[in-house]
N, C-alpha and C positions, 0 to 999 in steps of 0.2 A: 580037475574037469579040463578036455583037452583045451586044445589052440583052438581049433577049429568050433565047437560048440562054445567058446567064451564068445568069437567073434560073431558068430552067427546069433548069439543072444543080445551082443550090442548093438548091430546092425539093425533089428527087429526095433527093439528100445527104441532106437534112433529114430528108425523111419516113423514109427507109431508117433512119435514124439510131434516130428515136423506135419504129417498127415494132421494131427487133430488142432494144432497152432494154425494150419494154414483154414482147414472145414467147422470149426468153431471156435473161430475167432471173436473174444470179445465176450464167451460166457465162463461161467464156473466151472462147465467140465470141462475146459480147456485147461484152467489150473490144475485141475485135479490131477487131471491125466498127463499134463506136464512135471509136476512133482513126483509122481509116482514113478512116470518113467526115467524121469531124469536123475531120482534115485538109485532107481536097476541101471544105469550108466555109468555112475559113480561106483557103485558096487562092483560092477564087472573091470572098470579101470584098477579098483582098489586092490581086486580077488590077483588079477595079472600084475601088479607090483608087487606085492605079496607073496604072492607062492606061484606065479608063474616064472617069473624068471631066477628060483630055485631051482624047480626041476627040469630047466633048461641045462644047467651046469653041469 
């Protein structure tokens, strides 16, 4: 995965998380969307730390 794709996915997931937290405040949809997008953001960061730095060297 290229850095551009990685950070585009990161930004999209973060934006979806923020919008859902504002729009769906206090509903169970917010919890589900926050959990899924949060896991996605963590996965992108882990991918960067594990594989991204190795490709830059």
